[in-house]
C-alpha positions in Angstrom: 2.7 21.3 50.8 3.7 24.2 48.5 6.8 26.4 49.0 4.7 29.1 50.8 3.5 26.6 53.4 0.0 26.0 52.0 -1.3 22.5 51.3 -2.2 21.2 47.9 -5.9 20.5 47.4 -7.3 17.3 46.1 -7.9 18.8 42.7 -4.3 20.0 42.4 -2.9 16.6 43.4 -5.2 15.0 40.8 -4.0 17.4 38.1 -0.4 16.7 38.9 -1.0 12.9 38.5 -2.5 13.3 35.0 0.2 13.2 32.2 0.0 16.0 29.6 -1.2 14.9 26.2 1.4 14.7 23.6 0.7 17.5 21.2 -0.5 20.0 23.8 1.6 23.2 23.6 3.3 21.9 20.5 3.5 25.2 18.8 3.5 27.6 21.7 6.8 28.3 23.5 9.3 25.6 22.4 7.7 25.3 18.9 8.7 21.6 18.7 7.6 18.2 20.2 9.8 16.6 22.7 13.2 15.4 21.5 12.4 11.7 21.9 9.1 12.1 20.0 10.9 14.1 17.2 13.5 11.4 16.8 10.8 8.7 16.9 8.9 10.4 14.1 12.0 10.9 12.0 12.9 7.3 12.4 9.5 6.0 11.4 9.5 8.4 8.4 12.8 6.9 7.3 11.5 3.4 7.6 8.3 4.3 5.6 10.4 5.9 2.9 12.7 2.9 2.7 9.8 0.5 2.2 8.1 2.9 -0.3 11.3 2.7 -2.4 11.2 -1.1 -2.2 7.6 -1.0 -3.6 8.6 1.3 -6.4 11.7 -0.8 -7.2 9.5 -3.9 -7.7 7.1 -2.0 -9.9 10.0 -0.8 -12.0 11.2 -4.4 -12.5 7.7 -5.4 -13.5 7.5 -2.6 -16.1 11.0 -3.4 -17.5 10.2 -7.1 -17.8 6.9 -6.4 -19.5 8.6 -4.0 -21.9 11.3 -6.5 -22.8 8.7 -9.3 -23.4 6.6 -7.1 -25.6 9.6 -5.9 -27.6 10.8 -9.4 -28.2 7.4 -10.9 -28.7 6.5 -8.5 -31.5 10.0 -8.3 -33.1 9.1 -10.9 -35.8 6.2 -13.0 -37.1 7.9 -16.2 -36.0 7.8 -15.3 -32.3 5.5 -17.6 -30.4 2.6 -16.1 -28.6 3.2 -18.0 -25.4 6.2 -15.7 -24.6 3.6 -13.1 -23.7 2.1 -15.6 -21.3 5.5 -16.0 -19.6 5.5 -12.3 -19.3 2.1 -12.4 -17.5 3.4 -15.1 -15.2 6.4 -12.9 -14.3 4.0 -10.0 -13.6 2.0 -12.3 -11.3 5.2 -13.2 -9.4 6.1 -9.5 -9.1 2.6 -8.8 -7.8 2.8 -11.4 -5.0 6.3 -10.0 -4.1 5.1 -6.4 -4.0 2.0 -7.3 -2.1 4.1 -8.8 0.7 6.3 -5.7 0.7 3.2 -3.6 0.9 2.1 -5.3 4.1 5.4 -4.3 5.7 5.1 -0.8 4.3 1.6 -0.4 5.8 3.0 -1.2 9.2 5.5 1.7 9.2 3.0 4.1 7.4 0.4 3.3 10.1 2.8 4.5 12.8 3.6 7.7 10.9 0.0 8.5 10.3 -0.8 7.8 14.0 1.8 10.4 15.0 0.7 12.9 12.4 -3.0 12.7 13.3 -2.7 12.6 17.1 0.5 14.7 17.8 1.1 17.2 15.0 -2.5 17.7 13.8 -3.6 18.0 17.4 -0.8 20.5 18.1 -1.7 22.6 15.1 -5.4 22.7 16.0 -6.4 21.3 19.4 -10.0 22.3 18.9 -10.5 19.4 16.4 -9.7 16.9 19.2 -7.8 13.7 18.9 -8.4 11.3 16.0 -8.3 8.3 18.3 -8.3 8.8 22.1 -6.8 5.4 22.6 -3.9 6.0 20.2 -1.2 5.9 22.9 -2.2 2.4 24.1 -2.5 1.1 20.5 0.9 2.5 19.5 2.5 1.2 22.6 1.1 -2.3 21.9 2.3 -2.1 18.3 5.9 -1.3 19.5 5.7 -4.2 22.0 4.5 -6.8 19.6 4.5 -5.5 15.9 2.1 -7.4 13.7 1.0 -7.2 10.1 -2.3 -5.2 9.9 -3.7 -6.2 6.5 -4.3 -9.5 4.8 -2.4 -10.6 1.7 -5.6 -10.4 -0.4 -6.1 -6.7 0.5 -2.5 -6.0 -0.2 -2.9 -7.6 -3.7 -6.0 -5.5 -4.2 -4.0 -2.3 -3.4 -1.3 -3.1 -5.9 -3.7 -4.2 -8.6 -5.6 -0.9 -8.3 -2.4 1.1 -8.3 -0.5 -0.5 -11.2 -0.8 -4.2 -11.9 -4.3 -4.3 -13.3 -3.2 -1.8 -16.0 -0.1 -4.0 -16.7 -2.2 -7.2 -16.9 -4.6 -5.4 -19.3 -1.8 -4.4 -21.6 -0.3 -7.9 -21.6 -3.7 -9.5 -22.1 -4.5 -7.2 -25.0 -1.1 -7.8 -26.6 -1.6 -11.6 -26.3 -5.0 -11.4 -28.0 -3.5 -9.3 -30.9 -0.6 -11.7 -31.2 -2.7 -14.8 -31.1 -5.2 -13.6 -33.6 -3.6 -11.1 -36.0 0.1 -12.3 -36.1 -0.5 -16.0 -36.4 -1.4 -17.7 -39.7 -3.7 -20.2 -38.1 -7.3 -19.1 -37.1 -8.4 -18.9 -33.6 -8.8 -21.1 -31.5 -6.0 -23.1 -33.1 -3.7 -20.1 -33.0 -4.0 -19.9 -29.2 -2.9 -23.5 -28.6 0.3 -24.3 -26.8 1.6 -27.7 -27.9 -1.1 -30.2 -27.0 -3.1 -27.7 -24.9 -6.1 -26.6 -26.9 -6.5 -22.9 -27.7 -10.0 -22.8 -26.2 -8.6 -24.0 -22.8 -5.7 -21.5 -22.9 -8.1 -18.6 -23.7 -10.6 -19.7 -21.0 -7.8 -19.9 -18.4 -6.5 -16.5 -19.2 -10.0 -14.9 -19.1 -10.8 -16.6 -15.7 -7.5 -15.3 -14.3 -8.0 -11.8 -15.6 -11.6 -11.6 -14.3 -10.5 -13.0 -11.0 -7.8 -10.3 -10.7 -10.5 -7.7 -11.5 -12.8 -9.0 -8.8 -10.1 -8.9 -6.2 -9.3 -5.3 -7.2 -12.8 -3.8 -7.2 -14.9 -5.9 -4.8 -16.4 -3.9 -1.9 -14.5 -4.3 1.3 -13.6 -2.6 4.6 -10.1 -1.4 4.0 -7.7 -2.1 6.9 -4.7 -0.4 5.4 -3.7 3.0 6.9 -4.1 4.8 3.5 -5.1 8.4 3.5 -5.4 8.2 -0.3 -8.7 6.3 0.1 -10.3 9.5 1.1 -12.9 10.8 -1.3 -12.5 14.4 0.0 -10.4 15.4 -2.9 -9.3 19.1 -2.7 -11.4 19.6 0.4 -8.6 21.3 2.5 -7.0 23.4 -0.3 
């Protein structure tokens, strides 16, 4: 019953039962999303920024360690070549650490991207529709039981593509130069480490380097919420 005494029709009651879509009217009268949604978005942005800084910090450590190893390894002809191998091992440890941090970073970034695509993008241009009609249910489930979204292998591939494949290439090239040009003995004897033959050392390094390259470039369906995978470079400028 309305205030004027008339009854509500079935259609009116049905409309009243349907919740408004988050994002509708976003830039009309109030010019802002609801207060709770705004605070939620700001909180997720802060978390994403914090984990992004953790990723950058690990990358900085890896670059500093690599620089120190290269500087010391080439500071004199008596320096052993296997110090560069220790540097590669340190890079591998940083890679595994950063891949694990990337899995956490992807969790927070996925939430931010969900809100950006289905709340703010929809509010700016409702004619484009929702990116994912089931985004509310998925986001609610993610808040109830947060889970890692990507495998460790995919996270390693991300970090190899971004920075570590380049670092490994520099270290591998430096080792080849050191083991061949800065050692009196000819190869493969110059690549030996104690009783380990130089051929075995070289073969192991080549296999590990090629394995890292395969992980980085092999075709896969990416699960990470990474807008940088888009090939539409400059499309919306």
